[in-house]
N, CA, C and O of each residue as an XYZ file, in Angstrom:
868
protein
N     120.294     76.913     99.619
C     119.439     77.866     98.911
C     120.077     79.254     98.932
O     120.619     79.691     99.948
N     120.002     79.926     97.807
C     120.504     81.298     97.710
C     119.306     82.244     97.667
O     118.427     82.108     96.817
N     119.281     83.196     98.586
C     118.197     84.177     98.662
C     118.813     85.566     98.582
O     119.564     85.975     99.468
N     118.492     86.286     97.517
C     119.077     87.604     97.278
C     118.015     88.689     97.349
O     116.984     88.604     96.683
N     118.271     89.704     98.156
C     117.437     90.905     98.162
C     118.008     91.868     97.129
O     119.220     92.073     97.072
N     117.142     92.456     96.317
C     117.590     93.405     95.305
C     116.745     94.668     95.395
O     115.524     94.596     95.540
N     117.401     95.832     95.308
C     116.669     97.092     95.435
C     117.504     98.232     94.870
O     118.734     98.176     94.848
N     116.811     99.260     94.417
C     117.442    100.528     94.061
C     117.007    101.554     95.095
O     115.848    101.569     95.512
N     117.935    102.412     95.510
C     117.593    103.394     96.537
C     118.276    104.727     96.252
O     119.245    104.801     95.496
N     117.750    105.768     96.872
C     118.345    107.091     96.769
C     119.595    107.168     97.638
O     119.882    106.249     98.404
N     120.328    108.256     97.520
C     121.503    108.465     98.365
C     121.129    108.560     99.839
O     121.956    108.290    100.710
N     119.882    108.944    100.119
C     119.438    109.026    101.518
C     118.764    107.731    101.969
O     118.109    107.703    103.011
N     118.921    106.667    101.194
C     118.491    105.343    101.631
C     117.026    105.021    101.444
O     116.527    104.056    102.022
N     116.319    105.820    100.638
C     114.885    105.589    100.439
C     114.623    104.790     99.169
O     115.329    104.926     98.170
N     113.589    103.955     99.234
C     113.206    103.166     98.056
C     111.833    103.578     97.512
O     111.337    102.957     96.572
N     111.230    104.587     98.073
C     109.924    105.081     97.620
C     109.476    106.204     98.512
O     110.176    106.537     99.468
N     108.328    106.809     98.239
C     107.426    106.540     97.102
C     107.842    107.309     95.854
O     108.502    108.345     95.943
N     107.457    106.801     94.708
C     107.682    107.485     93.444
C     109.097    107.401     92.916
O     109.400    107.995     91.881
N     109.974    106.677     93.599
C     111.363    106.588     93.152
C     111.594    105.292     92.384
O     111.060    104.242     92.739
N     112.383    105.379     91.347
C     112.814    104.176     90.638
C     114.177    104.440     90.020
O     114.563    105.588     89.795
N     114.893    103.368     89.751
C     116.210    103.488     89.154
C     116.127    103.823     87.676
O     115.044    103.990     87.116
N     117.295    103.917     87.058
C     117.395    104.264     85.644
C     117.086    103.053     84.759
O     116.937    101.940     85.264
N     116.988    103.265     83.441
C     116.847    102.117     82.536
C     118.006    101.122     82.655
O     117.825     99.927     82.418
N     119.185    101.606     83.016
C     120.328    100.711     83.208
C     120.088     99.813     84.419
O     120.370     98.616     84.378
N     119.567    100.396     85.491
C     119.230     99.597     86.670
C     118.105     98.619     86.350
O     118.112     97.479     86.814
N     117.147     99.070     85.560
C     116.043     98.191     85.165
C     116.568     96.977     84.397
O     116.123     95.851     84.619
N     117.516     97.218     83.494
C     118.096     96.116     82.726
C     118.835     95.142     83.643
O     118.814     93.932     83.419
N     119.489     95.679     84.678
C     120.185     94.818     85.636
C     119.188     93.949     86.403
O     119.430     92.759     86.609
N     118.071     94.542     86.825
C     117.034     93.781     87.520
C     116.505     92.657     86.638
O     116.347     91.524     87.092
N     116.233     92.973     85.386
C     115.721     91.956     84.468
C     116.754     90.851     84.231
O     116.400     89.680     84.095
N     118.024     91.232     84.183
C     119.098     90.241     84.044
C     119.138     89.310     85.254
O     119.315     88.100     85.112
N     118.972     89.887     86.448
C     118.981     89.080     87.665
C     117.785     88.133     87.707
O     117.893     87.009     88.197
N     116.655     88.587     87.198
C     115.495     87.697     87.118
C     115.781     86.510     86.208
O     115.383     85.383     86.503
N     116.470     86.766     85.107
C     116.798     85.685     84.180
C     117.739     84.662     84.821
O     117.712     83.484     84.464
N     118.560     85.104     85.755
C     119.564     84.233     86.364
C     119.036     83.449     87.562
O     119.696     82.525     88.037
N     117.851     83.812     88.054
C     117.312     83.179     89.259
C     116.054     82.379     88.926
O     115.500     82.490     87.832
N     115.619     81.577     89.887
C     114.498     80.663     89.655
C     113.137     81.246     90.029
O     112.104     80.769     89.559
N     113.137     82.283     90.881
C     111.862     82.821     91.366
C     112.047     84.243     91.857
O     113.144     84.642     92.247
N     110.960     85.006     91.834
C     110.899     86.329     92.455
C     109.803     86.329     93.500
O     108.746     85.726     93.312
N     110.067     87.018     94.614
C     109.075     87.176     95.681
C     108.940     88.657     95.975
O     109.936     89.347     96.189
N     107.699     89.148     95.986
C     107.443     90.563     96.214
C     106.339     90.718     97.247
O     105.409     89.913     97.296
N     106.441     91.745     98.067
C     105.416     92.017     99.058
C     104.173     92.612     98.424
O     104.253     93.274     97.389
N     103.024     92.377     99.043
C     101.758     92.845     98.471
C     101.696     94.365     98.402
O     101.108     94.916     97.471
N     102.295     95.051     99.376
C     102.284     96.510     99.359
C     103.008     97.059     98.144
O     102.522     97.981     97.489
N     104.158     96.500     97.846
C     104.913     96.908     96.660
C     104.157     96.536     95.396
O     104.149     97.297     94.428
N     103.521     95.369     95.398
C     102.737     94.952     94.236
C     101.566     95.901     94.000
O     101.268     96.243     92.856
N     100.899     96.328     95.077
C      99.777     97.268     94.928
C     100.239     98.564     94.276
O      99.542     99.131     93.436
N     101.407     99.020     94.667
C     101.901    100.315     94.197
C     102.474    100.236     92.786
O     102.256    101.133     91.972
N     103.215     99.151     92.496
C     103.930     99.066     91.230
C     103.243     98.188     90.191
O     103.461     98.360     88.991
N     102.413     97.246     90.644
C     101.789     96.325     89.699
C     102.802     95.493     88.945
O     102.641     95.236     87.752
N     103.844     95.071     89.636
C     105.001     94.424     89.021
C     104.639     93.083     88.380
O     103.969     92.253     88.994
N     105.091     92.881     87.138
C     104.873     91.606     86.448
C     106.082     90.687     86.555
O     106.009     89.518     86.174
N     107.197     91.209     87.073
C     108.432     90.434     87.258
C     108.919     89.837     85.947
O     109.202     88.642     85.856
N     109.009     90.695     84.932
C     109.455     90.263     83.609
C     110.975     90.184     83.547
O     111.689     90.852     84.295
N     111.442     89.345     82.630
C     112.862     89.231     82.380
C     113.292     90.150     81.254
O     112.604     91.118     80.931
N     114.443     89.841     80.656
C     114.976     90.652     79.573
C     114.020     90.680     78.388
O     113.314     89.712     78.106
N     114.020     91.822     77.701
C     113.188     92.042     76.510
C     111.699     91.894     76.795
O     110.911     91.609     75.893
N     111.325     92.088     78.046
C     109.920     92.079     78.419
C     109.262     90.721     78.425
O     108.035     90.624     78.454
N     110.061     89.667     78.396
C     109.466     88.332     78.354
C     109.276     87.780     79.764
O     109.979     88.163     80.699
N     108.323     86.883     79.890
C     108.064     86.199     81.157
C     108.424     84.729     80.959
O     107.675     84.001     80.308
N     109.556     84.275     81.506
C     109.952     82.876     81.326
C     108.886     81.917     81.858
O     108.379     82.094     82.965
N     108.557     80.915     81.071
C     107.504     79.975     81.453
C     107.896     79.096     82.636
O     107.031     78.578     83.342
N     109.195     78.930     82.850
C     109.642     78.034     83.914
C     110.101     78.783     85.164
O     110.739     78.197     86.038
N     109.781     80.071     85.253
C     110.214     80.868     86.405
C     109.010     81.209     87.281
O     107.932     81.529     86.780
N     109.210     81.133     88.596
C     108.122     81.371     89.549
C     108.037     82.853     89.891
O     109.047     83.500     90.167
N     106.816     83.378     89.869
C     106.546     84.743     90.340
C     105.604     84.634     91.531
O     104.520     84.062     91.424
N     106.021     85.183     92.660
C     105.250     84.993     93.891
C     105.021     86.315     94.610
O     105.861     87.214     94.597
N     103.848     86.399     95.239
C     103.449     87.566     96.031
C     103.136     87.081     97.435
O     102.550     86.012     97.611
N     103.526     87.864     98.438
C     103.238     87.497     99.821
C     102.376     88.580    100.462
O     102.701     89.765    100.389
N     101.277     88.167    101.090
C     100.352     89.119    101.702
C      99.852     88.597    103.037
O      99.233     87.535    103.099
N     100.115     89.329    104.094
C      99.627     88.943    105.416
C      98.131     89.196    105.540
O      97.408     88.412    106.154
N      97.674     90.299    104.953
C      96.268     90.693    105.075
C      95.349     89.924    104.139
O      94.139     89.869    104.358
N      95.921     89.330    103.092
C      95.093     88.662    102.096
C      94.489     89.606    101.079
O      93.651     89.202    100.273
N      94.911     90.871    101.110
C      94.385     91.868    100.179
C      95.295     91.952     98.957
O      96.469     92.305     99.071
N      94.752     91.629     97.803
C      95.508     91.660     96.552
C      94.685     92.391     95.499
O      93.540     92.011     95.257
N      95.236     93.436     94.859
C      94.501     94.097     93.782
C      94.465     93.213     92.540
O      95.492     92.670     92.133
N      93.311     93.071     91.951
C      93.153     92.174     90.808
C      92.898     92.912     89.498
O      93.310     92.444     88.437
N      92.232     94.044     89.557
C      91.803     94.741     88.354
C      92.996     95.256     87.553
O      93.891     95.903     88.096
N      92.993     94.962     86.274
C      94.005     95.451     85.328
C      95.423     95.068     85.734
O      96.353     95.847     85.524
N      95.602     93.898     86.303
C      96.930     93.424     86.686
C      97.367     92.343     85.699
O      96.838     91.232     85.699
N      98.332     92.685     84.868
C      98.750     91.783     83.798
C      99.373     90.494     84.308
O      99.396     89.493     83.592
N      99.877     90.506     85.533
C     100.506     89.301     86.064
C      99.515     88.135     86.125
O      99.913     86.970     86.086
N      98.217     88.462     86.221
C      97.187     87.422     86.270
C      96.690     87.037     84.873
O      95.813     86.186     84.726
N      97.265     87.679     83.852
C      96.832     87.429     82.471
C      97.945     86.803     81.642
O      97.721     85.835     80.915
N      99.154     87.365     81.759
C     100.281     86.922     80.945
C     101.212     85.999     81.727
O     101.464     86.211     82.913
N     101.712     84.982     81.052
C     102.711     84.116     81.655
C     102.123     83.081     82.591
O     100.904     82.971     82.724
N     103.001     82.313     83.245
C     102.538     81.268     84.165
C     101.800     81.865     85.357
O     102.037     83.013     85.733
N     100.907     81.081     85.946
C     100.143     81.568     87.094
C     101.074     81.927     88.245
O     101.938     81.128     88.606
N     100.916     83.117     88.830
C     101.730     83.467     89.989
C     101.260     82.725     91.236
O     100.137     82.225     91.289
N     102.125     82.661     92.223
C     101.782     82.112     93.526
C     101.453     83.254     94.469
O     102.080     84.313     94.415
N     100.475     83.042     95.329
C     100.154     84.012     96.374
C     100.251     83.307     97.715
O      99.497     82.375     97.994
N     101.184     83.756     98.542
C     101.331     83.222     99.891
C     100.576     84.120    100.863
O     100.766     85.336    100.869
N      99.728     83.524    101.678
C      98.959     84.288    102.649
C      98.700     83.413    103.872
O      99.014     82.223    103.872
N      98.130     84.009    104.906
C      97.756     83.219    106.076
C      96.614     82.274    105.710
O      95.782     82.600    104.863
N      96.577     81.117    106.341
C      95.587     80.093    106.006
C      94.157     80.617    106.094
O      93.296     80.199    105.320
N      93.903     81.512    107.016
C      92.540     82.018    107.213
C      92.021     82.816    106.019
O      90.811     82.977    105.862
N      92.933     83.321    105.171
C      92.519     84.134    104.025
C      92.358     83.325    102.740
O      91.884     83.854    101.735
N      92.742     82.062    102.761
C      92.748     81.262    101.532
C      91.363     81.141    100.892
O      91.249     81.388     99.691
N      90.294     80.772    101.630
C      88.984     80.624    100.984
C      88.521     81.896    100.270
O      88.000     81.832     99.156
N      88.713     83.045    100.910
C      88.257     84.302    100.294
C      89.064     84.616     99.038
O      88.500     85.046     98.032
N      90.373     84.405     99.089
C      91.202     84.682     97.921
C      90.879     83.749     96.761
O      90.856     84.175     95.606
N      90.631     82.496     97.062
C      90.260     81.552     96.007
C      88.963     81.966     95.333
O      88.815     81.828     94.118
N      88.033     82.469     96.113
C      86.757     82.919     95.574
C      86.936     84.149     94.690
O      86.293     84.272     93.648
N      87.812     85.058     95.112
C      88.045     86.282     94.352
C      88.819     86.014     93.067
O      88.494     86.564     92.014
N      89.833     85.176     93.155
C      90.719     84.955     92.018
C      90.095     84.074     90.942
O      90.232     84.348     89.750
N      89.418     83.029     91.364
C      88.761     82.114     90.422
C      89.715     81.594     89.339
O      89.338     81.489     88.172
N      90.952     81.269     89.736
C      91.806     80.549     88.798
C      93.122     81.146     88.352
O      94.046     80.373     88.098
N      93.294     82.485     88.230
C      94.516     83.000     87.609
C      95.753     82.991     88.501
O      96.799     83.500     88.099
N      95.658     82.430     89.689
C      96.813     82.340     90.584
C      96.647     81.132     91.495
O      95.532     80.672     91.739
N      97.758     80.629     91.990
C      97.732     79.547     92.972
C      97.893     80.154     94.358
O      98.846     80.896     94.600
N      96.986     79.853     95.259
C      97.004     80.421     96.610
C      97.526     79.377     97.588
O      97.031     78.251     97.634
N      98.529     79.765     98.366
C      99.134     78.849     99.334
C      98.947     79.413    100.734
O      99.392     80.523    101.027
N      98.297     78.657    101.587
C      98.078     79.078    102.964
C      99.253     78.706    103.854
O      99.759     77.586    103.797
N      99.680     79.659    104.676
C     100.816     79.447    105.573
C     100.425     79.775    107.006
O      99.452     80.489    107.248
N     101.181     79.255    107.939
C     100.999     79.600    109.342
C     101.602     80.969    109.624
O     102.397     81.490    108.841
N     101.209     81.541    110.757
C     101.801     82.810    111.166
C     103.202     82.568    111.705
O     103.592     81.431    111.970
N     103.938     83.634    111.860
C     105.336     83.547    112.262
C     105.482     83.439    113.773
O     105.873     84.398    114.437
N     105.167     82.273    114.308
C     105.342     81.957    115.731
C     104.748     83.028    116.648
O     105.368     83.436    117.630
N     103.562     83.465    116.317
C     102.870     84.416    117.172
C     103.379     85.834    117.097
O     102.927     86.692    117.855
N     104.333     86.108    116.181
C     104.893     87.449    116.069
C     104.196     88.274    114.998
O     104.588     89.412    114.737
N     103.181     87.717    114.386
C     102.525     88.407    113.287
C     103.247     88.124    111.981
O     104.417     87.741    111.987
N     102.566     88.306    110.874
C     103.178     88.025    109.590
C     103.132     86.544    109.259
O     102.607     85.733    110.022
N     103.687     86.214    108.120
C     103.667     84.851    107.600
C     104.995     84.170    107.889
O     106.047     84.809    107.879
N     104.940     82.881    108.143
C     106.165     82.114    108.364
C     106.987     82.076    107.076
O     106.618     81.406    106.112
N     108.098     82.802    107.073
C     108.947     82.815    105.885
C     109.633     81.476    105.665
O     109.949     81.120    104.530
N     109.864     80.734    106.736
C     110.425     79.390    106.572
C     109.513     78.535    105.697
O     109.988     77.807    104.825
N     108.200     78.624    105.932
C     107.251     77.855    105.123
C     107.257     78.324    103.671
O     107.212     77.515    102.745
N     107.314     79.643    103.485
C     107.312     80.195    102.127
C     108.523     79.704    101.343
O     108.387     79.210    100.224
N     109.695     79.840    101.929
C     110.911     79.479    101.201
C     111.072     77.966    101.068
O     111.638     77.492    100.084
N     110.586     77.209    102.037
C     110.602     75.750    101.890
C     109.701     75.308    100.740
O     110.040     74.390     99.993
N     108.552     75.968    100.606
C     107.632     75.651     99.512
C     108.305     75.932     98.165
O     108.244     75.115     97.247
N     108.946     77.100     98.062
C     109.628     77.451     96.819
C     110.771     76.484     96.528
O     110.984     76.090     95.381
N     111.494     76.110     97.561
C     112.596     75.162     97.391
C     112.082     73.811     96.895
O     112.699     73.184     96.034
N     110.948     73.368     97.443
C     110.349     72.104     97.012
C     109.918     72.150     95.546
O     109.833     71.116     94.883
N     109.647     73.360     95.048
C     109.273     73.520     93.643
C     110.495     73.644     92.732
O     110.362     73.821     91.522
N     111.671     73.549     93.319
C     112.894     73.624     92.528
C     113.512     74.998     92.452
O     114.491     75.199     91.733
N     112.954     75.956     93.187
C     113.483     77.322     93.180
C     114.508     77.468     94.302
O     114.177     77.860     95.421
N     115.749     77.145     93.980
C     116.808     77.222     94.987
C     117.642     78.492     94.877
O     118.651     78.643     95.566
N     117.215     79.404     94.004
C     117.873     80.702     93.832
C     116.770     81.743     93.675
O     116.173     81.866     92.606
N     116.502     82.489     94.739
C     115.304     83.334     94.817
C     115.683     84.802     94.935
O     116.606     85.163     95.664
N     114.956     85.641     94.207
C     115.154     87.082     94.224
C     114.018     87.729     95.008
O     112.850     87.577     94.651
N     114.356     88.446     96.069
C     113.364     89.164     96.871
C     113.365     90.616     96.409
O     114.392     91.292     96.474
N     112.206     91.099     95.939
C     112.133     92.404     95.289
C     111.422     93.467     96.124
O     110.887     94.428     95.572
N     111.411     93.304     97.450
C     110.822     94.337     98.294
C     109.357     94.119     98.567
O     108.747     93.155     98.104
N     108.806     95.046     99.337
C     109.387     96.302     99.776
C     110.172     96.233    101.087
O     110.752     95.208    101.447
N     110.161     97.369    101.777
C     111.018     97.560    102.937
C     110.749     96.555    104.049
O     111.689     96.050    104.664
N     109.490     96.260    104.314
C     109.142     95.344    105.410
C     109.536     93.915    105.056
O     110.090     93.200    105.891
N     109.255     93.491    103.820
C     109.654     92.146    103.405
C     111.174     92.013    103.419
O     111.702     90.998    103.874
N     111.878     93.027    102.926
C     113.341     92.994    102.963
C     113.841     92.803    104.392
O     114.720     91.981    104.654
N     113.268     93.573    105.305
C     113.668     93.478    106.716
C     113.399     92.077    107.267
O     114.268     91.478    107.901
N     112.214     91.567    107.026
C     111.838     90.266    107.592
C     112.696     89.130    107.045
O     113.061     88.213    107.781
N     113.017     89.191    105.755
C     113.868     88.157    105.166
C     115.276     88.234    105.753
O     115.885     87.207    106.052
N     115.786     89.449    105.915
C     117.112     89.602    106.510
C     117.105     89.191    107.975
O     118.024     88.513    108.434
N     116.075     89.595    108.710
C     115.985     89.277    110.139
C     115.866     87.774    110.366
O     116.357     87.253    111.368
N     115.221     87.086    109.447
C     114.998     85.645    109.598
C     116.269     84.826    109.413
O     116.316     83.650    109.775
N     117.298     85.453    108.849
C     118.533     84.731    108.574
C     118.532     83.992    107.250
O     119.466     83.246    106.958
N     117.495     84.190    106.443
C     117.381     83.490    105.164
C     118.182     84.148    104.044
O     118.571     83.484    103.083
N     118.427     85.444    104.166
C     119.100     86.182    103.094
C     120.585     85.820    103.031
O     121.274     85.799    104.050
N     121.060     85.539    101.825
C     122.479     85.243    101.617
C     123.211     86.372    100.903
O     124.410     86.566    101.105
N     122.481     87.124    100.059
C     123.111     88.168     99.252
C     122.224     89.406     99.188
O     121.002     89.324     99.306
N     122.871     90.556     98.997
C     122.154     91.827     98.895
C     122.710     92.606     97.710
O     123.907     92.884     97.639
N     121.821     92.953     96.782
C     122.190     93.769     95.625
C     121.516     95.133     95.766
O     120.289     95.225     95.818
N     122.322     96.179     95.825
C     121.780     97.525     96.006
C     122.320     98.440     94.917
O     123.529     98.516     94.698
N     121.418     99.130     94.241
C     121.796    100.178     93.304
C     121.575    101.522     93.983
O     120.459    101.841     94.395
N     122.640    102.309     94.098
C     122.524    103.639     94.694
C     122.392    104.650     93.567
O     123.280    104.781     92.724
N     121.278    105.359     93.562
C     120.980    106.323     92.513
C     121.447    107.718     92.925
O     121.397    108.047     94.110
N     121.899    108.546     91.982
C     122.324    109.911     92.301
C     121.128    110.840     92.502
O     120.982    111.851     91.814
N     120.284    110.474     93.454
C     119.087    111.250     93.767
C     118.895    111.273     95.275
O     119.315    110.353     95.976
N     118.259    112.325     95.769
C     117.874    112.376     97.176
C     116.379    112.640     97.256
O     115.812    113.325     96.404
N     115.748    112.092     98.282
C     114.308    112.264     98.482
C     114.032    113.122     99.706
O     113.360    114.150     99.617
N     114.556    112.693    100.853
C     114.446    113.507    102.059
C     113.076    113.548    102.693
O     112.826    114.391    103.554
N     112.185    112.668    102.294
C     110.825    112.667    102.831
C     110.774    111.853    104.111
O     111.056    110.654    104.107
N     110.416    112.502    105.196
C     110.315    111.805    106.475
C     109.271    110.690    106.394
O     108.152    110.906    105.931
N     109.652    109.503    106.850
C     108.729    108.378    106.871
C     108.655    107.582    105.589
O     107.963    106.565    105.538
N     109.358    108.021    104.537
C     109.365    107.246    103.291
C     110.073    105.915    103.522
O     111.008    105.853    104.321
N     109.652    104.854    102.847
C     110.265    103.540    103.074
C     111.767    103.553    102.810
O     112.234    104.121    101.823
N     112.504    102.925    103.699
C     113.942    102.771    103.503
C     114.224    101.386    102.941
O     113.300    100.617    102.677
N     115.474    101.075    102.762
C     115.841     99.777    102.206
C     115.263     98.634    103.031
O     114.794     97.634    102.487
N     115.302     98.798    104.357
C     114.736     97.801    105.267
C     114.104     98.513    106.447
O     114.745     99.348    107.085
N     112.865     98.195    106.740
C     112.136     98.818    107.847
C     111.603     97.746    108.787
O     110.889     96.838    108.360
N     111.950     97.852    110.067
C     111.456     96.896    111.047
C     111.499     97.467    112.445
O     111.977     98.585    112.640
N     111.010     96.721    113.427
C     110.837     97.239    114.786
C     112.103     97.262    115.630
O     112.133     97.912    116.675
N     113.149     96.566    115.196
C     114.356     96.492    116.019
C     115.576     96.333    115.124
O     115.438     95.985    113.952
N     116.783     96.584    115.664
C     117.990     96.453    114.847
C     118.157     95.038    114.303
O     117.714     94.065    114.913
N     118.796     94.944    113.161
C     119.032     93.643    112.545
C     120.204     92.906    113.180
O     120.310     91.685    113.072
N     121.078     93.649    113.839
C     122.242     93.038    114.486
C     122.447     93.616    115.865
O     121.488     93.860    116.598
N     123.704     93.837    116.220
C     124.040     94.309    117.566
C     124.953     95.533    117.521
O     126.124     95.414    117.881
N     124.473     96.703    117.097
C     123.120     96.924    116.551
C     123.036     96.701    115.036
O     121.943     96.600    114.479
N     124.201     96.623    114.372
C     124.189     96.480    112.919
C     124.528     95.050    112.518
O     125.055     94.268    113.311
N     124.218     94.735    111.286
C     124.521     93.420    110.720
C     125.662     93.587    109.726
O     125.581     94.426    108.828
N     126.711     92.811    109.873
C     127.889     92.950    109.023
C     127.702     92.239    107.688
O     127.161     91.135    107.619
N     128.165     92.903    106.632
C     128.115     92.352    105.283
C     129.518     92.369    104.681
O     130.386     93.123    105.120
N     129.722     91.535    103.680
C     131.003     91.484    102.976
C     130.801     91.960    101.542
O     129.942     91.443    100.828
N     131.590     92.942    101.123
C     131.487     93.447     99.760
C     132.029     92.417     98.778
O     133.167     91.964     98.899
N     131.205     92.055     97.811
C     131.592     91.080     96.792
C     131.979     91.778     95.499
O     132.954     91.403     94.847
N     131.209     92.798     95.132
C     131.453     93.463     93.852
C     130.954     94.900     93.918
O     129.962     95.203     94.580
N     131.667     95.780     93.213
C     131.284     97.187     93.108
C     131.568     97.650     91.692
O     132.665     97.452     91.170
N     130.585     98.261     91.083
C     130.776     98.857     89.768
C     129.893    100.085     89.654
O     128.968    100.273     90.444
N     130.183    100.918     88.669
C     129.370    102.125     88.513
C     129.118    102.389     87.034
O     129.833    101.897     86.160
N     128.089    103.172     86.785
C     127.738    103.570     85.429
C     127.986    105.066     85.284
O     127.361    105.866     85.979
N     128.883    105.448     84.395
C     129.111    106.870     84.153
C     127.916    107.490     83.431
O     127.691    108.698     83.514
N     127.161    106.668     82.732
C     125.995    107.173     82.002
C     124.865    107.567     82.944
O     124.279    108.640     82.795
N     124.553    106.705     83.916
C     123.432    106.982     84.822
C     123.871    107.579     86.152
O     123.053    108.128     86.890
N     125.166    107.472     86.459
C     125.655    107.954     87.749
C     125.335    107.028     88.905
O     125.509    107.402     90.064
N     124.870    105.825     88.607
C     124.505    104.865     89.651
C     125.702    104.010     90.061
O     126.617    103.764     89.275
N     125.666    103.567     91.312
C     126.659    102.638     91.831
C     125.948    101.318     92.125
O     124.908    101.300     92.784
N     126.507    100.229     91.640
C     125.914     98.899     91.808
C     126.763     98.106     92.795
O     127.946     97.866     92.555
N     126.157     97.703     93.898
C     126.860     97.018     94.977
C     126.295     95.618     95.188
O     125.083     95.410     95.142
N     127.177     94.680     95.415
C     126.775     93.315     95.760
C     127.461     92.946     97.061
O     128.689     92.943     97.151
N     126.656     92.634     98.067
C     127.174     92.230     99.372
C     126.750     90.797     99.671
O     125.720     90.320     99.194
N     127.560     90.135    100.461
C     127.205     88.820    100.989
C     126.971     88.941    102.488
O     127.730     89.613    103.186
N     125.927     88.296    102.980
C     125.646     88.302    104.417
C     126.603     87.324    105.086
O     126.663     86.153    104.712
N     127.346     87.803    106.071
C     128.330     86.959    106.740
C     127.646     85.948    107.647
O     126.784     86.309    108.448
N     128.024     84.694    107.523
C     127.475     83.663    108.390
C     127.917     83.911    109.828
O     129.079     84.218    110.092
N     126.979     83.773    110.740
C     127.298     83.995    112.144
C     127.378     85.452    112.524
O     127.796     85.786    113.633
N     126.969     86.355    111.584
C     127.046     87.790    111.872
C     126.100     88.183    112.985
O     126.321     89.184    113.667
N     125.023     87.388    113.180
C     124.081     87.691    114.230
C     124.599     87.188    115.577
O     123.930     87.354    116.597
């Protein structure tokens, strides 16, 4: 299985709040969605962005999975086009939240109950990705936010990292970074291998593709 984290960030490593890449970066994200079988986004990012996970030209491929993961079981429903247009999204949550979510949603999404992550809090990502793999999604795009990015990388599931560096700085203390978690990802860092580097003279952005080295942990 190939699991790729994708994100745009400022020069100071922030991915929010209020920050987004250029239209060129947006087109790259949509291209990556077209090339992969599924997208997974954290509920916090979904609440803030209301992401529909569309592909090129604003279309939603009928055979592509769009999934949201929420530990709390809290999902905003009002005026969210993802529950109206395209195939039903998947919502991964803890088993205890499934009855309430089913009652709230009443049909526009499929709710999947998962176990917690071995007593560490959060959802078992192994269960989430195994479920997606069983559905035929063997190439998955993780679209943030910072905590989900961290957990996927920490779990050892991530194989690739796509980062767009924007010619902007934020400088806001406490703003989400590319990955946020309670402890270092490696000893103390996690080694990556550069696969590709390109830049846009029009937007001033740098597009980086890294591969996570096996055994780096």
